[in-house]
N, C-alpha and C positions, 0 to 999 in steps of 0.2 A: 848388373842393368835388370833392370825390372819393366814386366810389359803389366801393364793393368787392365781391367776388364769388369766394369759396374755391371748390375741387375737389380730388381727388385722393384726399379720406379715402375708406379699406375698411377690411375686417376681415383681418388677417394673423395670422401665428403669430410667435412669439418669435423675435428674432435677424432676422426678416424687414426690408426695407426698403420704404419709401414716399417719393414725394414730392407733396408738397404744394404747390400753385400758387393765388394772387391776383391778378386783374385787377382792375386798377382803371378806370372808365371816370369822363371828367374830366379832370382837372387830370395834368398828368403829374406821373411820381412822382419825378422829380428835385425837387421840389419840397417833397417830405414826409420826416419822418423813419417808417420803416415798423418794423412791430412784427408778432412771431405770440403769439398768447394760448391758453391752454385751460383747456376747466375741466370735472370730473369730476362726475358726481352726486352731489349732496352736501358739494362742497366749493368753494370759495373760486375767481376768478378767479385764474389764476398766470399771471405775463409767461413766455416761453420765450425770445426772442431778440429784438432789436432793431439795426437797423443806418441809420446816422448817411446824410446825403445823399453823403459822401465814401469810401459802401463799409464803413466800419468796422463791427465788430458787437459785440456783449457778450449774454452767455448766460446762464439761469441754472443753477448748477452742474452739476444733476442729468441735464444733456442736453451738458454743454460734452464734446467729442471723438465724440459723435453724432451734433447734430442741428446741420448747417449754413444758414443764411440768406442770401440772395444777390437781387437782382432784374438784371431786363432790361428797362431806362428807355426802349429803343428801343421795346419792347413792352407795357410798361407793366404789368410782371408780375412779382410778390412769390413768393420760393421758399422751400420748408422741404425739405430733404432729410433724411431722418429715419434713422439708419442701428442696425442692431443694437435695436430697440426691444422693450421689456421691458414688461408688463402693465401697471403703471403709468406708463406713457404714454399709456394708454386715458381719453378724453377727448373735449371736442368741441374743435376746433381754428379760431381766428378769427384774422383779420389786420384789423391797426391803422394808422392813417393818423394824421400830427400836421403840421400845415405847419412849414416852419422856413426861414426866410430864412439857417440859417447850417448847422451842423455842429451844432447844439443840439439834444438829443434829452430828451423824455422817459422819466424813470424808467419802469422795467417795472411798481411799484406805480402808479402814476399812473393815470385814465381819460383815455382819449385819443379824440381828436371824431369820427373815424370808425375805424366797426367794421361786419366783413361779418355777413353771415348764419350762417357758421360749417361746416365738414364733421365729418365724425365718423368718428374714428380709434379701433378696435377693434383689442388686443392680444391674443390668447389663447395660452395654455402647453398 
């Protein structure tokens, strides 16, 4: 079991950068596939990126080339580096985890077992 706590959200201007963090308490991240999701008011939850145990990652098309997901297994911290932010990136961002005994990782459209409380990102033009 792992408890997740996000941080790093803020209000920024278009084109600026932010780095979100997700610290895990409990099991080591080495046992989990990890992901970032986001949800804006009145919209459905959207999977942004996922990272497998081996470090390979996938991204939703709208953030490819701008966002980078990474993790530090020694510190049990998941990151989301967000560059060239746009107003449409405004949302509550959540990290999530799913136990995996291999490099298998749930689809971003699935409901993952563990999720944090979220951190707000607001991008203004």
